[in-house]
Structure formats: C-alpha cells, structure tokens
C-alpha positions as a LaTeX table, in Angstrom:
\begin{tabular}{lrrr}
\hline
Residue & $x$ (\AA) & $y$ (\AA) & $z$ (\AA) \\
\hline
Met1 & $-86.37$ & 20.59 & $-19.68$ \\
Arg2 & $-84.53$ & 22.82 & $-17.19$ \\
Ile3 & $-81.98$ & 20.87 & $-15.18$ \\
Ala4 & $-80.16$ & 21.85 & $-11.98$ \\
Ile5 & $-77.05$ & 19.93 & $-10.94$ \\
Ala6 & $-75.85$ & 19.54 & $-7.35$ \\
Gly7 & $-72.14$ & 19.09 & $-6.63$ \\
Ser8 & $-71.37$ & 20.55 & $-10.03$ \\
Ser9 & $-67.60$ & 20.84 & $-9.51$ \\
Gly10 & $-67.20$ & 17.17 & $-8.59$ \\
Arg11 & $-66.29$ & 14.34 & $-10.92$ \\
Met12 & $-69.89$ & 13.28 & $-11.44$ \\
Gly13 & $-71.12$ & 16.87 & $-11.53$ \\
Arg14 & $-68.84$ & 17.69 & $-14.45$ \\
Ser15 & $-70.08$ & 14.67 & $-16.41$ \\
Leu16 & $-73.65$ & 15.79 & $-15.78$ \\
Ile17 & $-72.89$ & 19.33 & $-16.96$ \\
Glu18 & $-71.35$ & 17.98 & $-20.15$ \\
Ala19 & $-74.30$ & 15.66 & $-20.77$ \\
Val20 & $-76.89$ & 18.40 & $-20.24$ \\
Leu21 & $-75.05$ & 20.88 & $-22.46$ \\
Asn22 & $-74.97$ & 18.26 & $-25.23$ \\
Ala23 & $-78.64$ & 17.29 & $-24.86$ \\
Gly24 & $-80.82$ & 18.97 & $-27.44$ \\
Asp25 & $-83.94$ & 18.78 & $-25.28$ \\
Met26 & $-82.43$ & 20.14 & $-22.06$ \\
Gln27 & $-80.86$ & 23.29 & $-20.72$ \\
Leu28 & $-78.66$ & 23.85 & $-17.69$ \\
Ala29 & $-80.81$ & 25.93 & $-15.36$ \\
Ala30 & $-78.48$ & 25.94 & $-12.33$ \\
Ala31 & $-75.12$ & 24.61 & $-11.24$ \\
Leu32 & $-74.87$ & 24.21 & $-7.48$ \\
Asp33 & $-71.99$ & 23.60 & $-5.12$ \\
Gln34 & $-71.37$ & 23.66 & $-1.39$ \\
Ala35 & $-70.54$ & 26.84 & 0.51 \\
Gly36 & $-66.84$ & 27.59 & 0.45 \\
Ser37 & $-66.21$ & 25.86 & $-2.87$ \\
Pro38 & $-63.47$ & 27.62 & $-4.87$ \\
Phe39 & $-65.66$ & 27.23 & $-7.95$ \\
Leu40 & $-68.49$ & 29.48 & $-6.71$ \\
Gly41 & $-69.04$ & 32.36 & $-9.09$ \\
Lys42 & $-67.38$ & 30.63 & $-12.03$ \\
Asp43 & $-69.06$ & 29.66 & $-15.29$ \\
Ala44 & $-70.18$ & 26.04 & $-14.92$ \\
Gly45 & $-69.46$ & 25.29 & $-18.55$ \\
Glu46 & $-65.81$ & 26.17 & $-18.09$ \\
Leu47 & $-65.47$ & 22.98 & $-16.01$ \\
Val48 & $-65.97$ & 20.99 & $-19.23$ \\
Gly49 & $-64.43$ & 23.46 & $-21.67$ \\
Ala50 & $-67.73$ & 24.90 & $-22.88$ \\
Pro51 & $-68.68$ & 28.22 & $-21.19$ \\
Cys52 & $-72.46$ & 28.47 & $-21.01$ \\
Gly53 & $-73.29$ & 31.56 & $-18.94$ \\
Val54 & $-74.55$ & 29.63 & $-15.90$ \\
Thr55 & $-72.76$ & 30.68 & $-12.71$ \\
Ile56 & $-72.03$ & 28.14 & $-9.99$ \\
Thr57 & $-73.86$ & 29.08 & $-6.79$ \\
Asp58 & $-74.55$ & 27.76 & $-3.29$ \\
Asp59 & $-77.99$ & 29.42 & $-3.07$ \\
Phe60 & $-80.15$ & 26.33 & $-3.60$ \\
Asp61 & $-83.55$ & 27.86 & $-2.96$ \\
Ser62 & $-83.04$ & 30.68 & $-5.47$ \\
Ala63 & $-81.42$ & 28.47 & $-8.09$ \\
Leu64 & $-84.20$ & 25.88 & $-7.96$ \\
Ala65 & $-86.79$ & 28.55 & $-8.76$ \\
Asn66 & $-85.79$ & 28.19 & $-12.43$ \\
Ala67 & $-85.45$ & 24.39 & $-12.52$ \\
Asp68 & $-87.75$ & 21.53 & $-13.43$ \\
Cys69 & $-85.50$ & 18.82 & $-11.98$ \\
Leu70 & $-82.44$ & 18.57 & $-9.73$ \\
Ile71 & $-79.90$ & 15.79 & $-10.30$ \\
Asp72 & $-77.94$ & 14.95 & $-7.16$ \\
Phe73 & $-74.90$ & 12.67 & $-6.76$ \\
Thr74 & $-73.47$ & 14.24 & $-3.61$ \\
Arg75 & $-73.29$ & 12.94 & $-0.03$ \\
Pro76 & $-76.22$ & 11.81 & 2.15 \\
Ala77 & $-76.38$ & 14.93 & 4.35 \\
Gly78 & $-76.23$ & 17.24 & 1.34 \\
Thr79 & $-78.79$ & 15.22 & $-0.58$ \\
Leu80 & $-81.30$ & 15.44 & 2.26 \\
Ala81 & $-80.83$ & 19.21 & 2.48 \\
His82 & $-81.35$ & 19.47 & $-1.27$ \\
Leu83 & $-84.41$ & 17.22 & $-0.98$ \\
Ala84 & $-85.93$ & 19.69 & 1.46 \\
Ser85 & $-85.34$ & 22.53 & $-1.01$ \\
Cys86 & $-86.91$ & 20.54 & $-3.87$ \\
His87 & $-89.89$ & 19.69 & $-1.67$ \\
Lys88 & $-90.33$ & 23.36 & $-0.84$ \\
Arg89 & $-90.13$ & 24.41 & $-4.49$ \\
Gly90 & $-92.02$ & 21.48 & $-6.02$ \\
Val91 & $-89.00$ & 20.48 & $-8.10$ \\
Ala92 & $-88.53$ & 16.89 & $-9.32$ \\
Met93 & $-85.37$ & 15.10 & $-8.18$ \\
Val94 & $-83.06$ & 12.40 & $-9.53$ \\
Ile95 & $-80.95$ & 10.96 & $-6.70$ \\
Gly96 & $-77.85$ & 8.88 & $-7.39$ \\
Thr97 & $-76.28$ & 9.40 & $-3.97$ \\
Thr98 & $-75.18$ & 6.21 & $-2.19$ \\
Gly99 & $-74.42$ & 5.40 & 1.43 \\
Leu100 & $-77.80$ & 6.53 & 2.78 \\
Glu101 & $-79.09$ & 4.92 & 5.97 \\
Thr102 & $-82.55$ & 3.38 & 6.27 \\
Glu103 & $-83.93$ & 6.43 & 8.07 \\
Gln104 & $-82.60$ & 8.72 & 5.35 \\
Lys105 & $-84.21$ & 6.59 & 2.64 \\
Leu106 & $-87.51$ & 6.91 & 4.49 \\
Leu107 & $-87.22$ & 10.71 & 4.26 \\
Ile108 & $-86.89$ & 10.38 & 0.48 \\
Gln109 & $-89.92$ & 8.11 & 0.44 \\
Asp110 & $-91.92$ & 10.66 & 2.43 \\
Ala111 & $-90.93$ & 13.54 & 0.14 \\
Ala112 & $-92.02$ & 11.50 & $-2.89$ \\
His113 & $-95.62$ & 11.84 & $-1.71$ \\
Ser114 & $-95.35$ & 15.48 & $-2.83$ \\
Ile115 & $-92.73$ & 15.53 & $-5.61$ \\
Pro116 & $-91.60$ & 12.96 & $-8.22$ \\
Val117 & $-88.29$ & 11.28 & $-7.40$ \\
Val118 & $-86.11$ & 8.72 & $-9.16$ \\
Phe119 & $-83.81$ & 7.18 & $-6.54$ \\
Ala120 & $-81.42$ & 4.45 & $-7.64$ \\
Pro121 & $-77.96$ & 3.25 & $-6.56$ \\
Asn122 & $-76.80$ & 3.28 & $-10.17$ \\
Met123 & $-78.20$ & 5.26 & $-13.07$ \\
Ala124 & $-76.32$ & 3.50 & $-15.89$ \\
Val125 & $-78.64$ & 1.76 & $-18.31$ \\
Gly126 & $-76.28$ & $-1.21$ & $-18.60$ \\
Val127 & $-76.13$ & $-1.74$ & $-14.85$ \\
Asn128 & $-79.89$ & $-1.73$ & $-14.59$ \\
Leu129 & $-80.09$ & $-4.33$ & $-17.34$ \\
Val130 & $-77.64$ & $-6.38$ & $-15.25$ \\
Phe131 & $-80.05$ & $-6.18$ & $-12.31$ \\
Lys132 & $-82.69$ & $-7.81$ & $-14.51$ \\
Leu133 & $-80.25$ & $-10.48$ & $-15.70$ \\
Leu134 & $-79.25$ & $-11.22$ & $-12.10$ \\
Asp135 & $-82.86$ & $-11.89$ & $-11.15$ \\
Thr136 & $-83.13$ & $-14.48$ & $-13.91$ \\
Ala137 & $-79.71$ & $-16.03$ & $-13.22$ \\
Ser138 & $-80.41$ & $-16.33$ & $-9.50$ \\
Arg139 & $-83.64$ & $-18.24$ & $-10.08$ \\
Val140 & $-81.99$ & $-20.63$ & $-12.53$ \\
Leu141 & $-78.82$ & $-21.10$ & $-10.45$ \\
Ser142 & $-80.63$ & $-21.32$ & $-7.11$ \\
Gln143 & $-79.10$ & $-24.65$ & $-6.11$ \\
Gly144 & $-75.47$ & $-25.75$ & $-6.10$ \\
Tyr145 & $-73.93$ & $-22.33$ & $-6.74$ \\
Asp146 & $-72.07$ & $-20.06$ & $-4.32$ \\
Ile147 & $-72.67$ & $-16.37$ & $-4.94$ \\
Glu148 & $-70.12$ & $-13.59$ & $-4.54$ \\
Val149 & $-70.40$ & $-9.89$ & $-5.42$ \\
Ile150 & $-67.08$ & $-8.27$ & $-6.31$ \\
Glu151 & $-66.73$ & $-4.53$ & $-6.87$ \\
Ala152 & $-63.89$ & $-2.08$ & $-7.50$ \\
His153 & $-63.85$ & 1.73 & $-7.35$ \\
His154 & $-61.42$ & 4.64 & $-7.21$ \\
Arg155 & $-59.50$ & 5.50 & $-4.07$ \\
His156 & $-61.75$ & 8.48 & $-3.26$ \\
Lys157 & $-64.98$ & 6.51 & $-2.77$ \\
Val158 & $-66.02$ & 6.74 & 0.87 \\
Asp159 & $-68.65$ & 3.98 & 1.21 \\
Ala160 & $-68.20$ & 0.22 & 0.89 \\
Pro161 & $-69.57$ & $-1.95$ & $-0.51$ \\
Ser162 & $-70.85$ & 0.34 & $-3.23$ \\
Gly163 & $-74.55$ & 1.05 & $-3.48$ \\
Thr164 & $-74.61$ & $-0.83$ & $-6.76$ \\
Ala165 & $-72.99$ & $-3.91$ & $-5.21$ \\
Leu166 & $-75.51$ & $-3.84$ & $-2.37$ \\
Arg167 & $-78.39$ & $-3.55$ & $-4.82$ \\
Met168 & $-76.99$ & $-6.50$ & $-6.77$ \\
Gly169 & $-76.97$ & $-8.48$ & $-3.54$ \\
Glu170 & $-80.53$ & $-7.43$ & $-2.80$ \\
Val171 & $-81.71$ & $-8.50$ & $-6.25$ \\
Val172 & $-80.08$ & $-11.91$ & $-5.83$ \\
Ala173 & $-81.40$ & $-12.36$ & $-2.30$ \\
Glu174 & $-84.94$ & $-11.39$ & $-3.29$ \\
Ala175 & $-84.90$ & $-13.84$ & $-6.20$ \\
Leu176 & $-83.76$ & $-16.60$ & $-3.83$ \\
Gly177 & $-86.21$ & $-15.71$ & $-1.07$ \\
Arg178 & $-83.45$ & $-14.70$ & 1.32 \\
Asp179 & $-82.96$ & $-11.68$ & 3.58 \\
Leu180 & $-79.70$ & $-9.97$ & 2.61 \\
Ser181 & $-79.30$ & $-8.47$ & 6.08 \\
Lys182 & $-79.07$ & $-12.02$ & 7.45 \\
Cys183 & $-77.12$ & $-13.81$ & 4.73 \\
Ala184 & $-74.54$ & $-11.21$ & 3.61 \\
Val185 & $-70.86$ & $-11.71$ & 4.45 \\
Tyr186 & $-68.83$ & $-8.53$ & 4.05 \\
Gly187 & $-65.36$ & $-9.73$ & 4.99 \\
Arg188 & $-63.32$ & $-12.85$ & 5.63 \\
Glu189 & $-60.14$ & $-13.14$ & 7.66 \\
Gly190 & $-58.34$ & $-15.92$ & 9.48 \\
Val191 & $-59.78$ & $-19.40$ & 9.87 \\
Thr192 & $-63.35$ & $-18.85$ & 8.74 \\
Gly193 & $-64.38$ & $-22.46$ & 8.24 \\
Glu194 & $-66.13$ & $-23.77$ & 5.16 \\
Arg195 & $-68.34$ & $-21.43$ & 3.22 \\
Asp196 & $-72.01$ & $-21.46$ & 4.19 \\
Pro197 & $-73.85$ & $-22.07$ & 0.90 \\
Ser198 & $-76.75$ & $-19.86$ & 1.98 \\
Thr199 & $-74.57$ & $-16.74$ & 2.23 \\
Ile200 & $-73.94$ & $-14.01$ & $-0.34$ \\
Gly201 & $-70.38$ & $-12.72$ & $-0.13$ \\
Phe202 & $-69.05$ & $-9.25$ & $-0.90$ \\
Ala203 & $-65.50$ & $-8.27$ & $-1.84$ \\
Thr204 & $-64.42$ & $-4.64$ & $-2.15$ \\
Val205 & $-61.44$ & $-3.16$ & $-3.99$ \\
Arg206 & $-60.42$ & 0.50 & $-3.73$ \\
Gly207 & $-57.62$ & 2.00 & $-5.75$ \\
Gly208 & $-56.46$ & 4.38 & $-8.46$ \\
Asp209 & $-59.04$ & 5.93 & $-10.73$ \\
Ile210 & $-61.32$ & 2.91 & $-11.29$ \\
Val211 & $-64.70$ & 4.35 & $-12.24$ \\
Gly212 & $-66.73$ & 1.29 & $-11.29$ \\
Asp213 & $-66.46$ & $-2.46$ & $-11.92$ \\
His214 & $-69.07$ & $-4.92$ & $-10.66$ \\
Thr215 & $-69.22$ & $-8.70$ & $-11.02$ \\
Val216 & $-71.62$ & $-11.25$ & $-9.56$ \\
Leu217 & $-70.04$ & $-14.68$ & $-9.54$ \\
Phe218 & $-72.10$ & $-17.87$ & $-9.44$ \\
Ala219 & $-69.56$ & $-20.61$ & $-8.64$ \\
Gly220 & $-70.80$ & $-24.15$ & $-9.11$ \\
Thr221 & $-69.17$ & $-27.55$ & $-9.46$ \\
Gly222 & $-67.09$ & $-27.52$ & $-12.62$ \\
Glu223 & $-68.36$ & $-24.18$ & $-13.90$ \\
Arg224 & $-68.64$ & $-20.49$ & $-13.11$ \\
Val225 & $-71.12$ & $-17.96$ & $-14.40$ \\
Glu226 & $-70.07$ & $-14.31$ & $-14.14$ \\
Ile227 & $-72.25$ & $-11.31$ & $-14.89$ \\
Thr228 & $-70.12$ & $-8.18$ & $-15.14$ \\
His229 & $-70.50$ & $-4.48$ & $-15.81$ \\
Lys230 & $-67.51$ & $-2.18$ & $-16.22$ \\
Ala231 & $-67.75$ & 1.58 & $-16.56$ \\
Ala232 & $-64.99$ & 3.28 & $-18.55$ \\
Ser233 & $-66.21$ & 6.76 & $-17.60$ \\
Arg234 & $-68.94$ & 8.49 & $-15.60$ \\
Met235 & $-70.87$ & 9.40 & $-18.74$ \\
Pro236 & $-73.15$ & 6.29 & $-18.59$ \\
Tyr237 & $-74.34$ & 7.44 & $-15.16$ \\
Ala238 & $-74.92$ & 10.96 & $-16.46$ \\
Leu239 & $-76.83$ & 9.83 & $-19.55$ \\
Gly240 & $-78.95$ & 7.48 & $-17.44$ \\
Ser241 & $-79.71$ & 10.37 & $-15.09$ \\
Leu242 & $-80.97$ & 12.48 & $-17.99$ \\
Arg243 & $-83.16$ & 9.58 & $-19.04$ \\
Ala244 & $-84.54$ & 9.49 & $-15.49$ \\
Ala245 & $-85.19$ & 13.25 & $-15.56$ \\
Arg246 & $-87.13$ & 12.88 & $-18.81$ \\
Phe247 & $-89.17$ & 10.08 & $-17.23$ \\
Leu248 & $-90.22$ & 12.44 & $-14.42$ \\
Ala249 & $-91.47$ & 15.16 & $-16.77$ \\
Gly250 & $-95.17$ & 15.73 & $-16.19$ \\
Lys251 & $-95.36$ & 13.56 & $-13.08$ \\
Arg252 & $-96.77$ & 15.16 & $-9.93$ \\
Asn253 & $-95.26$ & 12.80 & $-7.34$ \\
Gly254 & $-94.09$ & 9.26 & $-6.72$ \\
Leu255 & $-90.94$ & 7.30 & $-5.91$ \\
Tyr256 & $-89.36$ & 5.48 & $-8.85$ \\
Asp257 & $-86.11$ & 3.72 & $-9.69$ \\
Met258 & $-84.31$ & 2.96 & $-12.94$ \\
Gln259 & $-86.26$ & $-0.27$ & $-13.44$ \\
Asp260 & $-89.34$ & 1.97 & $-13.75$ \\
Val261 & $-87.53$ & 4.39 & $-16.04$ \\
Leu262 & $-86.41$ & 1.61 & $-18.39$ \\
Gly263 & $-89.67$ & $-0.35$ & $-18.27$ \\
Leu264 & $-88.00$ & $-3.43$ & $-16.76$ \\
Arg265 & $-90.59$ & $-4.17$ & $-14.10$ \\
\hline
\end{tabular}
C-alpha cells in the first residue's frame, strides 16, 4: 500500500515515516510539508535515520498522484486543504487532526461520500479500547458517581481539552443519555458552589514533553474508579494509523472511525 504523509517533518510525521518504513506491506509514496519548511527537498527517511529516496515536497497534488492513502495529523486549515486534494485525486485519507470545528467536520463528512476516510481524535488501539470500556463503565456507574476527565499533553499542543478527552466525554455522555454541550464544565475558579452531579468535568494540564495522558475518574462514595491510558511515545498513534489505512484498502467511500477499524461497534 502506497502511503503519503502530511506534516512529515513534525513530531507525529516522523513517527509515521518510521512506522511506514518498517511496515512490510507498505511503502512511503510521498512525504509532504508546508511551503517554506526548511526540510523541503530533503530525504524524508533522514528524519528518522533511514534514508529512503523519498524527497519532502509541498506539491500535494503531484505527490498524491502516486499514493493510495494520505495520513494527516496537521492543523485544521491544512487538513481541509489536503482533503480537497485527496477528493480531487480519489485518494483515501486517515485524519488524526484535532481541534476541528463543527463546520469543518461536516466538510470531511461531505468528502467521504466520494472517498473513504477514517477520522478519529485518537488512532491508538489502546485508547479506542478505553472508549469501549468507558461506555460500559458509564452505564454501570450511572448513579452516585461524579465524572471527571483529566488530560495532560506537551507544552506545544495548541488545543484544549484534547480531542481524545472530548471524545471520552462524548462517549460517557452518550452512555448516560446526556448532551455533552450542555453538561460539560471546562474550568473552575473561585467560589463555584457544590458540584452539580449531572455535569462532566474536564481538567487540562500542559507542560514539558508529555506525549498524552488521559484519565476518566468516576468518584463515588467511598470508592473511585479510574480508567487511564498513557502514551510513552507517538508510535501507538502511528501504528494505529497504519491499521486504519489498511482498513480503507479497497473501499470506494465512507466515513469511519477507529471503532470501525477495530471492530468494536
């Protein structure tokens, strides 16, 4: 399978390059970066210590001509531009970008009528198993437990709460029959009064080089249940993305997420 990688010089891009180069059933078809990047024209494999003969370029349309699937973990504006190129070329797309607005997500949904897309806030297999566990836990602990979502990421992350934390909140809210947009609490300061038991709280930590820690806390009377996922590197996200790309092979169109990829529906 021929894979193109967007944002190839970034932290996630480098992990994706390494994962593709080590995958026996895949080849790196294109390594893409934004205009003005100092890495343009360099061998993509050199970013991970394994020169491969693929030159980093900003010419998306030309590069995608040789690709079966584009994997994108960039920023919302860039992802939508890349989506347009994939739509034009009929190239499948795996999207791990977070921070997209509702209108932007609708554009992805529209494009998926023509091309196959896996769009998920977190591609790690372990995290997506946690989503399934949270659905079960929420139904069992639906009464008498206060629910908080706590996440921590590196200092460079620009959106908060993380897309994964928000998805965790959505999974919990859906299991409880609640609307997250109405019950979420994203910050507390000053005299807030007693906690409303119907709310789902979010706490965000940013600092250092934390790759990604997520915990959902169910706090009851005399006991706490915590479901946690901690990433020690970005490789789980990269390997999950390759699994998503394999899932899309042979599909003509459709919008999927990692629950589909892993058969957890």
